[in-house]
Backbone bond lengths (Angstrom), bond angles and torsions (degrees), N, CA, C in turn:
res aa  C-N    CA-C-N  psi(-1)  N-CA   C-N-CA  omega(-1)  CA-C   N-CA-C  phi
1 X - - - 1.466 - - 1.525 111.28 -
2 X 1.340 116.49 -35.42 1.460 120.56 178.05 1.519 110.37 -59.92
3 X 1.348 117.19 -40.31 1.469 121.54 179.26 1.529 110.72 -60.91
4 X 1.338 115.93 -45.68 1.458 119.95 -179.36 1.521 110.81 -64.07
5 X 1.343 117.42 -41.33 1.463 120.48 179.46 1.523 111.23 -61.34
6 X 1.339 117.32 -44.19 1.463 120.84 178.74 1.522 111.13 -63.85
7 X 1.333 116.81 -39.75 1.457 121.63 177.93 1.512 111.02 -59.52
8 X 1.328 117.06 -49.25 1.460 120.83 -177.29 1.526 111.72 -66.51
9 X 1.342 117.68 -41.13 1.466 119.65 178.82 1.525 111.20 -66.78
10 X 1.327 117.18 -35.15 1.461 120.06 176.61 1.507 111.50 -62.81
11 X 1.325 116.94 -41.27 1.455 120.98 178.06 1.522 111.27 -65.68
12 X 1.338 117.09 -39.82 1.465 121.25 179.23 1.525 110.69 -60.92
13 X 1.343 116.80 -49.73 1.466 121.23 -177.60 1.524 110.81 -62.68
14 X 1.335 117.02 -44.85 1.460 121.47 -179.40 1.514 111.10 -60.45
15 X 1.328 116.30 -45.66 1.461 119.89 -178.26 1.524 111.27 -67.13
16 X 1.339 117.72 -41.97 1.462 121.77 -178.02 1.521 111.77 -62.55
17 X 1.348 117.22 -41.66 1.457 120.72 -179.44 1.522 111.66 -68.30
18 X 1.331 117.54 -43.24 1.463 120.72 -176.93 1.516 111.40 -69.89
19 X 1.344 117.56 -29.94 1.462 120.72 -176.80 1.528 111.96 -66.14
20 X 1.339 118.45 -15.92 1.459 121.54 -177.61 1.525 112.63 -88.09
21 X 1.321 119.34 -6.77 1.450 122.41 -174.41 1.529 111.55 -103.82
22 X 1.352 117.75 150.97 1.463 119.83 176.61 1.516 111.65 -67.20
23 X 1.338 114.86 153.95 1.460 120.54 -179.11 1.529 110.76 -110.58
24 X 1.324 114.00 143.93 1.460 121.18 173.52 1.530 107.08 -124.97
25 X 1.314 116.85 129.70 1.464 120.58 179.27 1.523 109.75 -117.26
26 X 1.337 115.20 130.28 1.463 120.36 177.95 1.525 109.57 -122.69
27 X 1.319 114.42 143.62 1.461 121.85 175.36 1.521 108.48 -113.28
28 X 1.323 115.84 133.45 1.458 120.78 -175.36 1.525 110.47 -132.00
29 X 1.322 114.90 154.28 1.467 121.04 173.08 1.522 108.26 -137.80
30 X 1.323 115.58 147.60 1.460 119.22 -179.37 1.507 110.73 175.84
31 X 1.329 115.63 -142.79 1.462 118.71 -176.28 1.528 111.05 -155.39
32 X 1.319 115.40 159.16 1.457 123.80 169.68 1.523 107.61 -106.06
33 X 1.343 114.93 127.90 1.466 121.15 178.66 1.534 112.59 61.93
34 X 1.356 116.07 26.50 1.473 121.34 -178.47 1.525 111.96 53.70
35 X 1.337 116.38 25.53 1.459 120.04 -173.33 1.524 113.29 -135.93
36 X 1.340 115.72 -41.30 1.462 120.28 -174.37 1.529 109.27 -103.79
37 X 1.321 116.50 107.06 1.464 121.82 -177.83 1.527 110.36 -69.12
38 X 1.342 115.98 132.08 1.463 121.34 179.64 1.520 110.78 -133.21
39 X 1.324 115.17 156.24 1.458 123.07 168.72 1.512 107.76 -125.50
40 X 1.332 116.14 146.22 1.459 120.92 -172.39 1.526 109.95 -141.01
41 X 1.329 115.95 141.95 1.461 122.35 172.78 1.524 107.90 -126.97
42 X 1.326 116.74 125.83 1.462 121.99 -179.35 1.524 110.02 -126.08
43 X 1.316 116.25 134.15 1.454 122.01 173.16 1.524 107.91 -111.03
44 X 1.334 116.16 124.22 1.464 122.57 -175.49 1.517 109.11 -111.15
45 X 1.334 115.86 128.84 1.458 121.84 -178.69 1.521 107.76 -140.22
46 X 1.339 115.96 102.17 1.454 119.55 -171.43 1.518 109.13 66.31
47 X 1.329 116.99 -127.00 1.466 120.91 176.58 1.526 112.17 -92.05
48 X 1.298 116.66 -6.53 1.466 120.63 -176.65 1.525 110.70 -85.56
49 X 1.335 115.23 138.55 1.463 121.58 176.36 1.521 108.01 -128.74
50 X 1.324 116.03 131.04 1.461 120.98 175.96 1.519 108.08 -139.57
51 X 1.306 116.98 146.08 1.456 119.42 -178.95 1.510 112.00 176.97
52 X 1.319 114.99 -151.12 1.459 120.09 179.30 1.522 109.46 -158.70
53 X 1.329 115.40 163.69 1.450 120.64 170.40 1.515 108.14 -142.59
54 X 1.321 115.74 164.17 1.459 119.04 174.45 1.520 109.57 -151.16
55 X 1.317 113.47 152.57 1.457 119.96 174.89 1.529 107.93 -77.44
56 X 1.314 116.23 130.44 1.456 120.67 -176.21 1.531 111.72 -56.79
57 X 1.304 116.39 -28.01 1.461 121.13 -178.79 1.521 112.14 -71.80
58 X 1.351 117.13 -31.95 1.460 120.20 -171.49 1.528 114.85 -110.01
59 X 1.327 117.73 -27.04 1.476 123.33 176.09 1.527 114.84 68.76
60 X 1.312 119.34 6.72 1.462 121.91 -178.09 1.530 109.82 -89.53
61 X 1.334 117.13 117.18 1.455 121.50 -174.37 1.529 111.78 -73.17
62 X 1.332 115.48 138.90 1.459 123.07 -178.97 1.526 108.30 -120.03
63 X 1.317 116.70 127.09 1.463 122.06 -178.16 1.520 111.58 -64.40
64 X 1.331 116.50 138.11 1.460 123.70 173.56 1.526 108.76 -125.64
65 X 1.335 116.51 139.17 1.457 120.27 179.74 1.520 108.97 -150.83
66 X 1.340 116.48 134.50 1.456 118.81 -179.60 1.510 111.67 -177.77
67 X 1.353 115.49 -144.11 1.454 119.31 -175.68 1.522 110.95 -149.69
68 X 1.333 114.20 161.36 1.454 121.62 175.89 1.521 108.63 -125.97
69 X 1.327 116.20 131.23 1.458 122.76 176.18 1.513 108.31 -140.09
70 X 1.337 115.83 121.08 1.465 121.02 -179.59 1.533 111.39 52.39
71 X 1.326 115.51 44.81 1.472 123.64 178.44 1.529 113.75 68.18
72 X 1.329 117.46 4.50 1.463 121.54 174.15 1.530 108.01 -92.87
73 X 1.330 116.48 125.46 1.464 121.69 -175.52 1.522 109.95 -117.36
74 X 1.324 115.55 133.46 1.465 122.44 172.56 1.521 107.28 -124.11
75 X 1.331 116.58 123.87 1.458 121.72 -176.86 1.521 110.72 -125.63
76 X 1.327 115.88 117.60 1.455 120.90 173.05 1.522 109.74 -78.13
77 X 1.307 116.14 135.75 1.458 122.08 177.28 1.524 109.08 -93.30
78 X 1.340 117.27 125.14 1.463 123.42 -178.57 1.525 111.22 49.77
79 X 1.342 117.41 59.51 1.472 120.57 -173.84 1.508 112.74 -72.30
80 X 1.327 115.68 154.49 1.453 122.73 171.78 1.511 109.06 -114.29
81 X 1.325 117.32 179.59 1.455 120.34 -179.18 1.526 110.69 -69.19
82 X 1.325 116.34 126.80 1.463 124.07 178.99 1.534 113.08 57.35
83 X 1.318 116.51 23.47 1.469 118.24 -179.41 1.524 109.92 -76.48
84 X 1.321 116.33 138.41 1.452 120.85 173.57 1.525 108.61 -74.36
85 X 1.329 116.24 160.73 1.451 120.16 179.62 1.527 109.72 -64.42
86 X 1.318 116.22 121.44 1.455 121.33 177.83 1.520 112.05 -124.86
87 X 1.345 115.92 -43.30 1.466 120.69 -179.33 1.519 108.05 -134.59
88 X 1.337 117.47 132.53 1.452 119.19 175.92 1.511 113.88 155.68
89 X 1.325 114.66 -161.35 1.456 122.90 -171.91 1.525 110.81 -112.72
90 X 1.323 116.41 137.81 1.457 123.22 171.88 1.518 107.50 -132.57
91 X 1.345 116.51 122.60 1.453 117.44 -177.47 1.506 113.63 -171.03
92 X 1.326 115.24 -170.08 1.464 123.87 -178.16 1.520 110.20 -108.62
93 X 1.320 114.97 134.21 1.459 122.08 178.77 1.522 109.42 -113.79
94 X 1.347 116.73 126.15 1.459 120.22 172.48 1.519 108.22 -126.76
95 X 1.329 117.38 -164.74 1.460 120.57 -175.35 1.526 113.47 -71.25
96 X 1.320 117.13 -13.89 1.463 119.83 -175.67 1.522 114.29 -118.65
97 X 1.334 117.53 -24.51 1.460 118.04 -170.81 1.532 112.62 -153.04
98 X 1.316 114.40 165.71 1.457 123.70 172.03 1.525 106.21 -135.90
99 X 1.332 116.24 118.02 1.462 119.63 -175.31 1.520 110.18 -145.49
100 X 1.333 115.37 155.86 1.456 120.17 -179.59 1.512 111.53 164.83
101 X 1.336 115.76 -132.34 1.458 121.73 -175.14 1.529 110.43 -123.51
102 X 1.337 116.04 132.60 1.462 121.88 168.46 1.511 106.96 -96.86
103 X 1.337 116.05 129.73 1.466 121.44 -173.86 1.513 111.44 -125.80
104 X 1.330 114.94 139.48 1.456 122.00 170.00 1.525 106.48 -126.08
105 X 1.333 116.45 93.83 1.463 120.35 -175.23 1.528 113.36 -63.28
106 X 1.345 120.31 -43.41 1.466 119.17 -179.45 1.531 113.09 -58.45
107 X 1.333 116.64 -33.01 1.461 120.26 -179.74 1.531 112.55 -99.34
108 X 1.345 115.40 3.90 1.467 120.88 178.34 1.535 111.80 55.67
109 X 1.342 115.39 45.20 1.459 120.81 179.78 1.524 110.56 -114.84
110 X 1.323 117.55 140.36 1.454 123.07 170.36 1.529 108.62 -139.17
111 X 1.322 116.12 135.15 1.458 121.47 178.55 1.524 108.98 -142.09
112 X 1.315 116.19 145.79 1.451 120.81 176.36 1.534 109.72 -72.76
113 X 1.338 115.00 147.75 1.463 119.49 171.97 1.524 109.08 -133.67
114 X 1.302 115.45 149.84 1.466 122.41 177.19 1.518 108.66 -139.86
115 X 1.347 116.81 128.45 1.462 121.06 176.34 1.523 109.48 -134.76
116 X 1.311 115.84 150.19 1.458 122.81 177.34 1.522 109.58 -114.87
117 X 1.326 115.93 140.62 1.463 121.63 178.22 1.530 109.24 -78.84
118 X 1.339 116.78 124.59 1.464 119.49 176.61 1.533 112.47 -113.48
119 X 1.332 117.07 -6.17 1.465 121.42 173.18 1.518 108.54 -152.95
120 X 1.332 116.61 138.91 1.468 121.69 -176.45 1.519 107.28 -146.24
121 X 1.339 117.19 114.44 1.459 120.76 -174.34 1.514 111.71 -136.77
122 X 1.336 115.22 141.09 1.451 120.48 166.56 1.517 106.58 -87.33
123 X 1.331 116.17 125.68 1.455 121.02 -170.01 1.513 111.57 -81.48
124 X 1.344 115.92 129.62 1.447 120.59 163.99 1.527 105.89 -89.94
125 X 1.300 117.08 140.94 1.455 120.64 -170.87 1.521 111.86 -59.85
126 X 1.305 116.35 127.42 1.452 123.34 174.13 1.529 107.77 -80.82
127 X 1.342 116.99 119.87 1.466 120.48 -174.31 1.513 111.25 -60.83
128 X 1.331 117.51 -44.47 1.460 119.88 -179.13 1.530 110.90 -65.79
129 X 1.334 115.78 -38.87 1.462 119.18 178.71 1.525 111.01 -66.46
130 X 1.342 117.31 -39.05 1.465 120.51 -179.05 1.522 111.51 -67.03
131 X 1.332 116.93 -27.68 1.462 120.24 176.67 1.525 111.17 -68.47
132 X 1.330 116.23 -27.14 1.461 121.71 -179.58 1.528 111.09 -91.38
133 X 1.331 116.30 -44.25 1.462 121.76 -173.59 1.527 110.75 -61.96
134 X 1.331 115.76 139.89 1.451 119.60 176.65 1.519 112.40 142.04
135 X 1.313 114.97 -164.65 1.456 122.21 -177.39 1.520 110.10 -110.99
136 X 1.314 115.88 135.78 1.457 122.41 -179.84 1.529 108.89 -120.56
137 X 1.333 116.41 136.10 1.454 121.59 179.67 1.520 110.14 -108.40
138 X 1.325 115.88 141.35 1.459 120.59 178.67 1.523 110.90 -62.91
139 X 1.326 115.95 141.42 1.460 120.90 177.99 1.525 112.63 -67.98
140 X 1.330 117.48 -14.41 1.463 119.76 -178.38 1.533 112.13 -107.37
141 X 1.323 117.27 16.92 1.468 119.94 176.96 1.523 110.71 -57.76
142 X 1.326 115.22 139.81 1.459 120.91 -179.11 1.524 107.89 -159.27
143 X 1.340 116.39 -171.31 1.454 119.81 176.13 1.520 111.98 -67.68
144 X 1.325 116.78 -19.08 1.458 121.09 -176.99 1.532 113.44 -104.93
145 X 1.342 117.13 -7.13 1.464 120.27 -178.43 1.518 110.11 -148.57
146 X 1.333 116.24 136.87 1.460 121.70 173.57 1.521 108.66 -132.83
147 X 1.330 115.93 132.42 1.453 120.28 177.54 1.517 110.54 -147.03
148 X 1.326 117.24 140.65 1.458 120.63 178.85 1.517 110.78 -152.91
149 X 1.327 114.70 161.19 1.462 122.83 175.40 1.527 107.69 -131.82
150 X 1.330 116.84 131.96 1.468 122.36 174.07 1.524 108.64 -111.05
151 X 1.326 116.33 136.94 1.463 121.15 176.34 1.518 109.91 -129.02
152 X 1.337 116.05 130.91 1.464 122.38 177.93 1.522 109.12 -124.88
153 X 1.315 115.65 128.42 1.461 120.86 179.98 1.526 109.60 -76.27
154 X 1.325 115.81 130.71 1.462 120.43 176.74 1.515 110.09 -100.73
155 X 1.323 117.25 -60.52 1.462 121.95 179.28 1.517 109.09 -166.74
156 X 1.336 115.81 149.82 1.465 122.19 178.09 1.533 109.66 51.68
157 X 1.323 117.31 -121.08 1.473 120.12 -177.90 1.527 112.24 -105.02
158 X 1.337 117.31 18.00 1.464 121.96 -175.79 1.526 111.33 -102.93
159 X 1.333 115.40 129.96 1.460 122.89 179.55 1.526 109.38 -126.38
160 X 1.321 115.76 147.77 1.464 121.30 166.94 1.521 107.21 -92.12
161 X 1.323 116.25 140.50 1.451 119.30 178.51 1.519 110.32 -130.12
162 X 1.317 115.61 155.92 1.460 121.74 168.93 1.523 107.42 -139.16
163 X 1.327 115.76 133.73 1.459 122.50 178.59 1.520 107.33 -116.48
164 X 1.327 116.39 130.45 1.466 121.68 179.02 1.515 109.36 -133.64
165 X 1.338 116.17 138.59 1.460 118.55 172.06 1.519 110.53 -154.80
166 X 1.322 115.22 166.60 1.452 119.72 178.88 1.508 111.09 -174.21
167 X 1.337 115.49 155.61 1.452 121.16 -179.82 1.526 110.22 -119.96
168 X 1.301 115.06 164.58 1.458 121.28 179.17 1.526 111.44 -60.42
169 X 1.322 116.34 -29.59 1.462 120.75 -177.94 1.522 113.56 -79.48
170 X 1.342 117.23 -6.86 1.456 120.18 176.41 1.506 115.82 107.75
171 X 1.316 118.33 -3.16 1.461 120.88 174.78 1.532 108.35 -69.24
172 X 1.330 116.92 133.08 1.465 119.93 -176.41 1.517 110.94 -145.56
173 X 1.337 115.13 154.77 1.454 120.69 177.12 1.509 110.56 -145.57
174 X 1.335 116.05 151.49 1.458 120.64 177.61 1.519 109.30 -157.95
175 X 1.319 116.84 135.19 1.461 121.40 -179.64 1.517 109.72 -153.00
176 X 1.340 115.95 134.01 1.460 122.70 172.23 1.520 108.67 -118.15
177 X 1.336 116.05 148.94 1.454 118.71 177.76 1.514 112.18 -175.54
178 X 1.322 115.06 -169.73 1.459 123.41 177.54 1.518 109.26 -116.36
179 X 1.326 115.66 141.79 1.456 120.70 176.50 1.529 108.64 -132.66
180 X 1.316 116.42 132.86 1.466 122.25 174.86 1.517 107.87 -105.67
181 X 1.339 116.09 123.90 1.452 121.26 -173.98 1.525 111.90 -100.48
182 X 1.303 116.19 137.46 1.455 122.51 173.50 1.519 108.55 -86.69
183 X 1.341 116.65 120.07 1.472 122.33 -179.30 1.529 112.36 54.24
184 X 1.327 117.05 28.77 1.465 122.54 -179.58 1.531 111.37 55.16
185 X 1.330 116.38 32.42 1.459 120.05 -177.68 1.515 113.39 -123.58
186 X 1.334 118.25 -35.34 1.453 119.00 -176.20 1.523 110.95 -158.87
187 X 1.329 114.74 159.32 1.455 120.14 178.94 1.516 110.02 -167.00
188 X 1.321 116.49 161.88 1.461 122.54 -179.97 1.522 110.16 -121.04
189 X 1.319 115.47 137.43 1.454 122.94 176.97 1.519 108.15 -115.46
190 X 1.335 116.47 133.22 1.464 120.40 179.24 1.518 109.63 -150.68
191 X 1.324 115.99 130.54 1.460 122.75 175.31 1.530 107.43 -144.67
192 X 1.325 115.00 176.30 1.453 119.32 173.73 1.532 109.29 -59.50
193 X 1.305 116.83 136.96 1.465 124.48 -178.01 1.528 113.70 74.12
194 X 1.320 117.04 7.07 1.464 120.73 173.12 1.521 106.89 -150.98
195 X 1.319 115.46 97.22 1.470 120.17 -173.01 1.520 112.13 -60.35
196 X 1.340 116.70 -42.60 1.464 119.09 -179.76 1.520 111.40 -168.03
197 X 1.329 115.45 138.83 1.460 122.69 163.16 1.518 106.49 -127.59
198 X 1.312 116.41 122.54 1.460 121.13 179.51 1.524 109.51 -99.66
199 X 1.341 116.34 128.42 1.452 123.72 176.87 1.529 108.49 -104.10
200 X 1.328 117.73 126.74 1.464 122.27 175.83 1.525 108.43 -132.27
201 X 1.345 116.64 123.60 1.456 122.63 -177.23 1.527 110.28 -108.74
202 X 1.346 115.58 137.82 1.464 120.80 177.11 1.516 109.78 -163.87
203 X 1.337 116.06 123.26 1.467 121.71 173.48 1.523 112.90 51.68
204 X 1.345 116.11 55.70 1.464 122.54 177.40 1.531 113.07 64.98
205 X 1.312 116.35 17.93 1.452 121.38 178.63 1.530 109.77 -120.68
206 X 1.331 115.32 147.45 1.456 122.74 174.12 1.518 108.20 -123.49
207 X 1.321 115.96 126.28 1.456 121.24 176.07 1.518 109.49 -111.95
208 X 1.332 116.29 126.31 1.457 122.40 177.96 1.522 109.35 -110.00
209 X 1.328 115.81 133.37 1.456 121.40 168.05 1.519 107.04 -125.73
210 X 1.317 117.05 146.86 1.454 119.27 -174.17 1.522 111.82 -138.41
211 X 1.351 113.40 158.09 1.461 121.31 175.43 1.532 108.32 -134.56
212 X 1.309 115.95 121.60 1.460 122.24 171.50 1.531 113.29 49.06
213 X 1.312 115.83 57.95 1.465 120.95 179.75 1.523 109.15 -107.28
214 X 1.319 116.98 124.49 1.457 122.33 -172.70 1.529 114.22 -98.50
215 X 1.321 117.96 14.49 1.462 119.99 -174.61 1.530 112.97 -95.19
216 X 1.315 116.69 22.40 1.457 121.44 175.32 1.522 108.10 -153.58
217 X 1.349 115.98 168.19 1.450 120.29 177.01 1.515 112.16 -72.54
218 X 1.322 115.85 169.51 1.464 120.65 -176.90 1.520 112.62 -64.37
219 X 1.323 117.24 -29.24 1.461 120.80 -174.08 1.522 113.99 -104.64
220 X 1.320 117.59 16.04 1.477 119.62 178.29 1.526 109.96 -144.64
221 X 1.331 117.97 66.38 1.467 121.35 179.30 1.527 111.85 -66.53
222 X 1.332 115.68 158.64 1.461 120.88 176.11 1.529 111.59 -76.45
223 X 1.313 116.86 -24.33 1.462 122.14 -173.66 1.521 111.45 -57.59
224 X 1.349 114.96 139.28 1.459 119.67 178.29 1.514 111.65 148.65
225 X 1.328 115.96 -171.63 1.464 122.94 -178.92 1.523 110.22 -106.96
226 X 1.330 115.70 139.35 1.457 122.99 -178.30 1.529 108.76 -130.68
227 X 1.318 116.43 136.78 1.456 121.45 -179.77 1.511 110.56 -104.26
228 X 1.331 116.47 136.52 1.461 120.02 -178.62 1.525 110.33 -70.30
229 X 1.330 114.39 135.29 1.466 121.12 177.09 1.514 108.62 -79.83
230 X 1.327 117.78 128.82 1.461 121.66 -179.51 1.517 109.60 -94.87
231 X 1.346 115.19 155.71 1.459 120.64 -175.98 1.521 112.68 -67.83
232 X 1.316 117.05 -25.79 1.468 119.12 -177.60 1.512 112.39 -94.56
233 X 1.371 115.42 13.39 1.455 119.08 -179.38 1.512 110.85 -71.50
């Protein structure tokens, strides 16, 4: 339980600090290995970078998360909690381009990538997105159970999410991903080993329903109701 508590407090602090900084969103297009066409969207807030990319051939968005320091960018692809860098992009970002090396350590692969910036904007807060973005706490939180959902707006109707939960007995779950919302009200997430998680937002509440999701223990499902944490709480 101590591990879960530290995890949730770490997420709270990280989100609270980043929410105070201005956001810059860039859109890029280019290729990996001069062969695989990709498009990428990155939102930069302080040293934090979050976004997604997809292969033009497949259109399936892949979560990216990392940091920028002195124009050096490291982006984990589909990151997990406390995961070391295994797959993703490492390179240099300037006013016109982002280029470097794409690496897949488990498969011992490295390929050059080159992308050009075709749009660069400082974001003014989207009211509908701000109503969704934030931290949500499970309605059944207690001394024996902790559960939360974090949502960060990337661009348009796309958000990055992380779900964390755990029980006193040691059951735990954790999942990061991307969700695209219809009218900023609902969306479905589905990947291998997780048939479906449905997100439905209403009146500062988030309701999750799930089907066959393997990213938590048997006794601590993600499904349930979560209330958005307000700043004046």
